[in-house]
A tleap script that builds the chain and sets N, CA, C and O, in Angstrom:
source leaprc.protein.ff14SB
mol = sequence {
  NMET ASN ILE CYS ARG SER VAL ASN ILE GLY
  LYS GLN SER ARG ALA ALA ALA LEU GLY LEU
  LEU ILE TYR GLU HIE ILE ILE THR ILE GLU
  ASP GLU ILE ASP LEU ILE TRP LEU LYS LYS
  LYS SER TRP VAL THR CYS LEU TYR HIE PHE
  ASN ARG TRP LEU PRO ALA VAL TRP LEU THR
  PHE ASP MET ILE GLN GLN ASN PRO TYR ASN
  ALA ILE SER SER LYS THR TYR VAL ARG VAL
  THR LYS THR PRO ILE ARG LEU THR SER SER
  GLY LEU VAL ALA SER PRO CTHR
}
set mol.1.N position { 26.491 -11.763 -13.510 }
set mol.1.CA position { 25.432 -10.816 -13.780 }
set mol.1.C position { 26.007 -9.698 -14.665 }
set mol.1.O position { 27.055 -9.132 -14.353 }
set mol.2.N position { 25.338 -9.397 -15.733 }
set mol.2.CA position { 25.869 -8.372 -16.632 }
set mol.2.C position { 25.531 -6.971 -16.143 }
set mol.2.O position { 24.695 -6.802 -15.256 }
set mol.3.N position { 26.172 -5.985 -16.714 }
set mol.3.CA position { 26.063 -4.594 -16.271 }
set mol.3.C position { 24.642 -4.062 -16.447 }
set mol.3.O position { 24.112 -3.392 -15.561 }
set mol.4.N position { 24.035 -4.356 -17.577 }
set mol.4.CA position { 22.684 -3.842 -17.845 }
set mol.4.C position { 21.691 -4.345 -16.803 }
set mol.4.O position { 20.842 -3.590 -16.328 }
set mol.5.N position { 21.803 -5.609 -16.456 }
set mol.5.CA position { 20.894 -6.168 -15.460 }
set mol.5.C position { 21.148 -5.525 -14.092 }
set mol.5.O position { 20.205 -5.243 -13.353 }
set mol.6.N position { 22.398 -5.298 -13.765 }
set mol.6.CA position { 22.732 -4.648 -12.500 }
set mol.6.C position { 22.160 -3.240 -12.437 }
set mol.6.O position { 21.632 -2.825 -11.406 }
set mol.7.N position { 22.265 -2.511 -13.535 }
set mol.7.CA position { 21.731 -1.148 -13.584 }
set mol.7.C position { 20.218 -1.173 -13.427 }
set mol.7.O position { 19.659 -0.357 -12.694 }
set mol.8.N position { 19.550 -2.096 -14.102 }
set mol.8.CA position { 18.094 -2.187 -14.000 }
set mol.8.C position { 17.662 -2.579 -12.589 }
set mol.8.O position { 16.657 -2.067 -12.094 }
set mol.9.N position { 18.394 -3.468 -11.935 }
set mol.9.CA position { 18.073 -3.837 -10.556 }
set mol.9.C position { 18.232 -2.625 -9.645 }
set mol.9.O position { 17.427 -2.420 -8.736 }
set mol.10.N position { 19.269 -1.822 -9.885 }
set mol.10.CA position { 19.455 -0.601 -9.101 }
set mol.10.C position { 18.309 0.370 -9.282 }
set mol.10.O position { 17.840 0.961 -8.308 }
set mol.11.N position { 17.846 0.547 -10.514 }
set mol.11.CA position { 16.715 1.445 -10.785 }
set mol.11.C position { 15.449 0.936 -10.102 }
set mol.11.O position { 14.695 1.713 -9.517 }
set mol.12.N position { 15.222 -0.375 -10.182 }
set mol.12.CA position { 14.036 -0.951 -9.554 }
set mol.12.C position { 14.103 -0.827 -8.036 }
set mol.12.O position { 13.080 -0.606 -7.388 }
set mol.13.N position { 15.287 -0.966 -7.470 }
set mol.13.CA position { 15.450 -0.830 -6.023 }
set mol.13.C position { 15.153 0.600 -5.580 }
set mol.13.O position { 14.505 0.809 -4.555 }
set mol.14.N position { 15.616 1.572 -6.335 }
set mol.14.CA position { 15.329 2.968 -6.003 }
set mol.14.C position { 13.837 3.265 -6.129 }
set mol.14.O position { 13.286 4.007 -5.316 }
set mol.15.N position { 13.186 2.702 -7.125 }
set mol.15.CA position { 11.743 2.905 -7.287 }
set mol.15.C position { 10.987 2.284 -6.110 }
set mol.15.O position { 10.036 2.878 -5.602 }
set mol.16.N position { 11.403 1.102 -5.680 }
set mol.16.CA position { 10.761 0.456 -4.535 }
set mol.16.C position { 10.986 1.270 -3.262 }
set mol.16.O position { 10.067 1.427 -2.458 }
set mol.17.N position { 12.192 1.784 -3.075 }
set mol.17.CA position { 12.486 2.594 -1.891 }
set mol.17.C position { 11.645 3.861 -1.880 }
set mol.17.O position { 11.125 4.251 -0.834 }
set mol.18.N position { 11.507 4.505 -3.028 }
set mol.18.CA position { 10.692 5.713 -3.114 }
set mol.18.C position { 9.226 5.397 -2.826 }
set mol.18.O position { 8.561 6.150 -2.115 }
set mol.19.N position { 8.722 4.306 -3.364 }
set mol.19.CA position { 7.339 3.904 -3.094 }
set mol.19.C position { 7.091 3.639 -1.624 }
set mol.19.O position { 6.067 4.052 -1.080 }
set mol.20.N position { 8.018 2.955 -0.979 }
set mol.20.CA position { 7.894 2.671 0.448 }
set mol.20.C position { 7.979 3.955 1.269 }
set mol.20.O position { 7.254 4.114 2.251 }
set mol.21.N position { 8.848 4.856 0.876 }
set mol.21.CA position { 8.993 6.133 1.577 }
set mol.21.C position { 7.721 6.970 1.444 }
set mol.21.O position { 7.273 7.567 2.422 }
set mol.22.N position { 7.145 7.019 0.266 }
set mol.22.CA position { 5.896 7.765 0.063 }
set mol.22.C position { 4.778 7.153 0.893 }
set mol.22.O position { 3.995 7.878 1.508 }
set mol.23.N position { 4.695 5.835 0.919 }
set mol.23.CA position { 3.681 5.145 1.730 }
set mol.23.C position { 3.849 5.503 3.204 }
set mol.23.O position { 2.865 5.775 3.892 }
set mol.24.N position { 5.087 5.505 3.690 }
set mol.24.CA position { 5.357 5.830 5.089 }
set mol.24.C position { 4.987 7.273 5.388 }
set mol.24.O position { 4.466 7.562 6.464 }
set mol.25.N position { 5.249 8.193 4.448 }
set mol.25.CA position { 4.865 9.592 4.634 }
set mol.25.C position { 3.346 9.723 4.713 }
set mol.25.O position { 2.831 10.499 5.519 }
set mol.26.N position { 2.636 8.979 3.893 }
set mol.26.CA position { 1.168 9.070 3.885 }
set mol.26.C position { 0.577 8.566 5.192 }
set mol.26.O position { -0.325 9.196 5.744 }
set mol.27.N position { 1.071 7.440 5.696 }
set mol.27.CA position { 0.453 6.875 6.900 }
set mol.27.C position { 0.852 7.603 8.182 }
set mol.27.O position { 0.207 7.418 9.214 }
set mol.28.N position { 1.898 8.426 8.139 }
set mol.28.CA position { 2.320 9.137 9.348 }
set mol.28.C position { 2.103 10.652 9.272 }
set mol.28.O position { 2.522 11.373 10.177 }
set mol.29.N position { 1.465 11.143 8.222 }
set mol.29.CA position { 1.317 12.587 8.041 }
set mol.29.C position { 0.477 13.219 9.144 }
set mol.29.O position { 0.754 14.347 9.552 }
set mol.30.N position { -0.534 12.527 9.632 }
set mol.30.CA position { -1.394 13.085 10.680 }
set mol.30.C position { -0.595 13.315 11.967 }
set mol.30.O position { -0.707 14.373 12.586 }
set mol.31.N position { 0.195 12.342 12.363 }
set mol.31.CA position { 1.039 12.510 13.553 }
set mol.31.C position { 2.087 13.596 13.334 }
set mol.31.O position { 2.387 14.371 14.243 }
set mol.32.N position { 2.636 13.648 12.135 }
set mol.32.CA position { 3.648 14.662 11.830 }
set mol.32.C position { 3.064 16.068 11.956 }
set mol.32.O position { 3.722 16.968 12.480 }
set mol.33.N position { 1.856 16.259 11.489 }
set mol.33.CA position { 1.219 17.574 11.590 }
set mol.33.C position { 1.015 17.953 13.054 }
set mol.33.O position { 1.322 19.074 13.459 }
set mol.34.N position { 0.497 17.015 13.844 }
set mol.34.CA position { 0.246 17.298 15.261 }
set mol.34.C position { 1.532 17.525 16.047 }
set mol.34.O position { 1.597 18.436 16.872 }
set mol.35.N position { 2.546 16.718 15.805 }
set mol.35.CA position { 3.746 16.740 16.644 }
set mol.35.C position { 4.847 17.666 16.157 }
set mol.35.O position { 5.694 18.075 16.950 }
set mol.36.N position { 4.859 18.008 14.874 }
set mol.36.CA position { 5.958 18.807 14.329 }
set mol.36.C position { 5.475 20.128 13.752 }
set mol.36.O position { 5.957 21.189 14.148 }
set mol.37.N position { 4.532 20.077 12.826 }
set mol.37.CA position { 4.140 21.277 12.096 }
set mol.37.C position { 3.485 22.331 12.989 }
set mol.37.O position { 3.683 23.528 12.779 }
set mol.38.N position { 2.706 21.896 13.981 }
set mol.38.CA position { 1.980 22.834 14.828 }
set mol.38.C position { 2.788 23.307 16.029 }
set mol.38.O position { 2.283 24.083 16.839 }
set mol.39.N position { 4.007 22.865 16.158 }
set mol.39.CA position { 4.877 23.265 17.268 }
set mol.39.C position { 5.733 24.463 16.875 }
set mol.39.O position { 5.851 24.814 15.701 }
set mol.40.N position { 6.318 25.069 17.882 }
set mol.40.CA position { 7.210 26.193 17.655 }
set mol.40.C position { 8.429 25.729 16.857 }
set mol.40.O position { 8.983 24.659 17.109 }
set mol.41.N position { 8.832 26.547 15.898 }
set mol.41.CA position { 9.979 26.187 15.053 }
set mol.41.C position { 11.268 26.301 15.862 }
set mol.41.O position { 11.469 27.267 16.598 }
set mol.42.N position { 12.131 25.308 15.716 }
set mol.42.CA position { 13.429 25.304 16.384 }
set mol.42.C position { 14.410 24.541 15.500 }
set mol.42.O position { 14.049 24.067 14.423 }
set mol.43.N position { 15.633 24.428 15.957 }
set mol.43.CA position { 16.622 23.686 15.175 }
set mol.43.C position { 16.240 22.214 15.107 }
set mol.43.O position { 16.590 21.528 14.146 }
set mol.44.N position { 15.531 21.725 16.107 }
set mol.44.CA position { 15.110 20.317 16.113 }
set mol.44.C position { 14.069 20.072 15.024 }
set mol.44.O position { 14.133 19.062 14.322 }
set mol.45.N position { 13.114 20.984 14.878 }
set mol.45.CA position { 12.112 20.800 13.832 }
set mol.45.C position { 12.745 20.951 12.441 }
set mol.45.O position { 12.361 20.261 11.496 }
set mol.46.N position { 13.721 21.864 12.332 }
set mol.46.CA position { 14.430 22.011 11.049 }
set mol.46.C position { 15.198 20.730 10.713 }
set mol.46.O position { 15.184 20.275 9.569 }
set mol.47.N position { 15.859 20.159 11.700 }
set mol.47.CA position { 16.586 18.904 11.498 }
set mol.47.C position { 15.620 17.780 11.130 }
set mol.47.O position { 15.919 16.955 10.266 }
set mol.48.N position { 14.466 17.752 11.787 }
set mol.48.CA position { 13.460 16.738 11.472 }
set mol.48.C position { 13.029 16.847 10.011 }
set mol.48.O position { 12.998 15.848 9.292 }
set mol.49.N position { 12.693 18.077 9.570 }
set mol.49.CA position { 12.252 18.267 8.181 }
set mol.49.C position { 13.358 17.902 7.197 }
set mol.49.O position { 13.089 17.300 6.157 }
set mol.50.N position { 14.579 18.254 7.514 }
set mol.50.CA position { 15.710 17.896 6.658 }
set mol.50.C position { 15.823 16.375 6.524 }
set mol.50.O position { 15.959 15.853 5.417 }
set mol.51.N position { 15.768 15.674 7.649 }
set mol.51.CA position { 15.873 14.208 7.633 }
set mol.51.C position { 14.637 13.539 7.044 }
set mol.51.O position { 14.719 12.436 6.504 }
set mol.52.N position { 13.523 14.191 7.147 }
set mol.52.CA position { 12.271 13.611 6.659 }
set mol.52.C position { 12.121 13.756 5.144 }
set mol.52.O position { 11.708 12.812 4.470 }
set mol.53.N position { 12.456 14.934 4.603 }
set mol.53.CA position { 12.152 15.229 3.212 }
set mol.53.C position { 13.334 15.081 2.271 }
set mol.53.O position { 13.131 14.865 1.076 }
set mol.54.N position { 14.549 15.188 2.759 }
set mol.54.CA position { 15.710 15.057 1.885 }
set mol.54.C position { 15.770 13.697 1.176 }
set mol.54.O position { 16.021 13.670 -0.029 }
set mol.55.N position { 15.551 12.567 1.865 }
set mol.55.CA position { 15.583 11.285 1.142 }
set mol.55.C position { 14.548 11.196 0.023 }
set mol.55.O position { 14.830 10.642 -1.040 }
set mol.56.N position { 13.355 11.736 0.254 }
set mol.56.CA position { 12.320 11.698 -0.793 }
set mol.56.C position { 12.738 12.536 -1.996 }
set mol.56.O position { 12.575 12.112 -3.140 }
set mol.57.N position { 13.274 13.723 -1.738 }
set mol.57.CA position { 13.726 14.584 -2.829 }
set mol.57.C position { 14.895 13.938 -3.558 }
set mol.57.O position { 14.938 13.929 -4.789 }
set mol.58.N position { 15.837 13.398 -2.801 }
set mol.58.CA position { 17.015 12.759 -3.408 }
set mol.58.C position { 16.602 11.570 -4.276 }
set mol.58.O position { 17.074 11.442 -5.406 }
set mol.59.N position { 15.729 10.698 -3.765 }
set mol.59.CA position { 15.300 9.536 -4.553 }
set mol.59.C position { 14.532 9.969 -5.800 }
set mol.59.O position { 14.676 9.359 -6.859 }
set mol.60.N position { 13.725 11.006 -5.682 }
set mol.60.CA position { 12.972 11.491 -6.838 }
set mol.60.C position { 13.910 11.986 -7.931 }
set mol.60.O position { 13.777 11.599 -9.092 }
set mol.61.N position { 14.863 12.846 -7.559 }
set mol.61.CA position { 15.796 13.362 -8.552 }
set mol.61.C position { 16.735 12.275 -9.057 }
set mol.61.O position { 17.188 12.333 -10.201 }
set mol.62.N position { 17.032 11.286 -8.221 }
set mol.62.CA position { 17.889 10.187 -8.636 }
set mol.62.C position { 17.217 9.348 -9.719 }
set mol.62.O position { 17.891 8.766 -10.570 }
set mol.63.N position { 15.893 9.288 -9.685 }
set mol.63.CA position { 15.167 8.490 -10.666 }
set mol.63.C position { 14.910 9.237 -11.964 }
set mol.63.O position { 14.607 8.618 -12.984 }
set mol.64.N position { 15.028 10.563 -11.941 }
set mol.64.CA position { 14.836 11.345 -13.162 }
set mol.64.C position { 15.965 11.005 -14.132 }
set mol.64.O position { 17.128 10.919 -13.738 }
set mol.65.N position { 15.626 10.821 -15.353 }
set mol.65.CA position { 16.637 10.458 -16.342 }
set mol.65.C position { 17.511 11.668 -16.632 }
set mol.65.O position { 17.018 12.716 -17.048 }
set mol.66.N position { 18.812 11.514 -16.408 }
set mol.66.CA position { 19.726 12.636 -16.447 }
set mol.66.C position { 20.446 12.800 -17.783 }
set mol.66.O position { 20.938 13.888 -18.082 }
set mol.67.N position { 20.517 11.749 -18.585 }
set mol.67.CA position { 21.243 11.876 -19.854 }
set mol.67.C position { 20.496 11.117 -20.948 }
set mol.67.O position { 19.623 10.305 -20.642 }
set mol.68.N position { 20.819 11.363 -22.206 }
set mol.68.CA position { 20.068 10.750 -23.306 }
set mol.68.C position { 20.179 9.227 -23.354 }
set mol.68.O position { 19.303 8.571 -23.916 }
set mol.69.N position { 21.232 8.652 -22.779 }
set mol.69.CA position { 21.359 7.201 -22.814 }
set mol.69.C position { 20.312 6.536 -21.940 }
set mol.69.O position { 20.000 5.364 -22.149 }
set mol.70.N position { 19.763 7.246 -20.970 }
set mol.70.CA position { 18.734 6.695 -20.100 }
set mol.70.C position { 17.333 6.908 -20.657 }
set mol.70.O position { 16.356 6.509 -20.023 }
set mol.71.N position { 17.212 7.532 -21.835 }
set mol.71.CA position { 15.894 7.800 -22.413 }
set mol.71.C position { 15.162 6.503 -22.735 }
set mol.71.O position { 13.933 6.457 -22.708 }
set mol.72.N position { 15.898 5.477 -23.032 }
set mol.72.CA position { 15.322 4.161 -23.237 }
set mol.72.C position { 16.091 3.179 -22.373 }
set mol.72.O position { 17.163 3.505 -21.862 }
set mol.73.N position { 15.569 2.016 -22.210 }
set mol.73.CA position { 16.230 1.007 -21.396 }
set mol.73.C position { 17.629 0.727 -21.928 }
set mol.73.O position { 17.845 0.694 -23.140 }
set mol.74.N position { 18.564 0.529 -21.030 }
set mol.74.CA position { 19.930 0.230 -21.459 }
set mol.74.C position { 19.980 -1.072 -22.247 }
set mol.74.O position { 20.809 -1.223 -23.144 }
set mol.75.N position { 19.096 -2.017 -21.918 }
set mol.75.CA position { 19.057 -3.272 -22.681 }
set mol.75.C position { 18.627 -2.989 -24.128 }
set mol.75.O position { 19.191 -3.553 -25.065 }
set mol.76.N position { 17.636 -2.122 -24.304 }
set mol.76.CA position { 17.177 -1.776 -25.640 }
set mol.76.C position { 18.279 -1.051 -26.399 }
set mol.76.O position { 18.502 -1.335 -27.576 }
set mol.77.N position { 18.957 -0.141 -25.763 }
set mol.77.CA position { 20.033 0.623 -26.406 }
set mol.77.C position { 21.106 -0.310 -26.927 }
set mol.77.O position { 21.552 -0.169 -28.066 }
set mol.78.N position { 21.523 -1.252 -26.117 }
set mol.78.CA position { 22.575 -2.184 -26.535 }
set mol.78.C position { 22.073 -3.077 -27.659 }
set mol.78.O position { 22.803 -3.327 -28.619 }
set mol.79.N position { 20.836 -3.562 -27.558 }
set mol.79.CA position { 20.313 -4.474 -28.554 }
set mol.79.C position { 20.113 -3.776 -29.900 }
set mol.79.O position { 20.407 -4.359 -30.944 }
set mol.80.N position { 19.617 -2.534 -29.889 }
set mol.80.CA position { 19.326 -1.830 -31.136 }
set mol.80.C position { 20.611 -1.396 -31.835 }
set mol.80.O position { 20.756 -1.597 -33.041 }
set mol.81.N position { 21.535 -0.810 -31.100 }
set mol.81.CA position { 22.722 -0.253 -31.733 }
set mol.81.C position { 23.887 -1.236 -31.816 }
set mol.81.O position { 24.826 -1.029 -32.585 }
set mol.82.N position { 23.825 -2.297 -31.029 }
set mol.82.CA position { 24.905 -3.288 -30.949 }
set mol.82.C position { 26.231 -2.624 -30.591 }
set mol.82.O position { 27.303 -3.075 -30.992 }
set mol.83.N position { 26.126 -1.542 -29.826 }
set mol.83.CA position { 27.307 -0.824 -29.380 }
set mol.83.C position { 27.687 -1.325 -27.992 }
set mol.83.O position { 26.849 -1.352 -27.091 }
set mol.84.N position { 28.940 -1.719 -27.814 }
set mol.84.CA position { 29.330 -2.141 -26.463 }
set mol.84.C position { 29.285 -0.947 -25.507 }
set mol.84.O position { 29.576 0.184 -25.897 }
set mol.85.N position { 28.924 -1.210 -24.269 }
set mol.85.CA position { 28.883 -0.147 -23.280 }
set mol.85.C position { 29.786 -0.511 -22.122 }
set mol.85.O position { 30.133 -1.675 -21.921 }
set mol.86.N position { 30.164 0.514 -21.360 }
set mol.86.CA position { 30.943 0.265 -20.158 }
set mol.86.C position { 30.383 1.128 -19.042 }
set mol.86.O position { 29.828 2.198 -19.289 }
set mol.87.N position { 30.532 0.657 -17.823 }
set mol.87.CA position { 30.038 1.370 -16.663 }
set mol.87.C position { 31.151 2.243 -16.114 }
set mol.87.O position { 32.225 1.745 -15.778 }
set mol.88.N position { 30.901 3.549 -16.021 }
set mol.88.CA position { 31.876 4.482 -15.459 }
set mol.88.C position { 31.231 5.197 -14.287 }
set mol.88.O position { 30.068 4.956 -13.965 }
set mol.89.N position { 31.979 6.064 -13.659 }
set mol.89.CA position { 31.442 6.814 -12.521 }
set mol.89.C position { 30.304 7.735 -12.946 }
set mol.89.O position { 29.484 8.115 -12.111 }
set mol.90.N position { 30.235 8.101 -14.215 }
set mol.90.CA position { 29.164 8.959 -14.693 }
set mol.90.C position { 28.001 8.178 -15.310 }
set mol.90.O position { 27.073 8.787 -15.843 }
set mol.91.N position { 28.030 6.873 -15.252 }
set mol.91.CA position { 26.945 6.054 -15.764 }
set mol.91.C position { 27.388 5.181 -16.911 }
set mol.91.O position { 28.580 4.926 -17.086 }
set mol.92.N position { 26.433 4.726 -17.689 }
set mol.92.CA position { 26.730 3.882 -18.844 }
set mol.92.C position { 27.230 4.745 -19.993 }
set mol.92.O position { 26.625 5.764 -20.324 }
set mol.93.N position { 28.319 4.337 -20.588 }
set mol.93.CA position { 28.910 5.092 -21.686 }
set mol.93.C position { 29.174 4.143 -22.855 }
set mol.93.O position { 29.684 3.039 -22.668 }
set mol.94.N position { 28.819 4.590 -24.060 }
set mol.94.CA position { 29.072 3.780 -25.245 }
set mol.94.C position { 30.582 3.731 -25.489 }
set mol.94.O position { 31.245 4.768 -25.528 }
set mol.95.N position { 31.112 2.533 -25.651 }
set mol.95.CA position { 32.543 2.379 -25.911 }
set mol.95.C position { 32.797 2.531 -27.385 }
set mol.95.O position { 32.002 2.060 -28.199 }
set mol.96.N position { 33.889 3.179 -27.752 }
set mol.96.CA position { 34.216 3.284 -29.179 }
set mol.96.C position { 34.574 1.918 -29.765 }
set mol.96.O position { 35.145 1.075 -29.074 }
set mol.97.N position { 34.253 1.708 -30.993 }
set mol.97.CA position { 34.543 0.413 -31.612 }
set mol.97.C position { 35.894 0.415 -32.279 }
set mol.97.O position { 36.302 -0.596 -32.852 }
savepdb mol mol.pdb
quit
């Protein structure tokens, strides 16, 4: 499996996870309001909100395109420029020729 395909599968997996998380938030919001929001605030409710909303925020920001190389599909970038790329800890980077 090549790097571009792996990156695209990762992006699609994050999008699916975010969609499932949003769906779960929608179907449980009524219970959440009754059981959490209308109760007295405590460290338990703060922990609940942290665990409930942090994954949604993290997945949302994770999907936001962070650098110019992600402005278009990595497959398109490689095909148009014919520049070899390599996967580093900071993402896809164009390798010097």
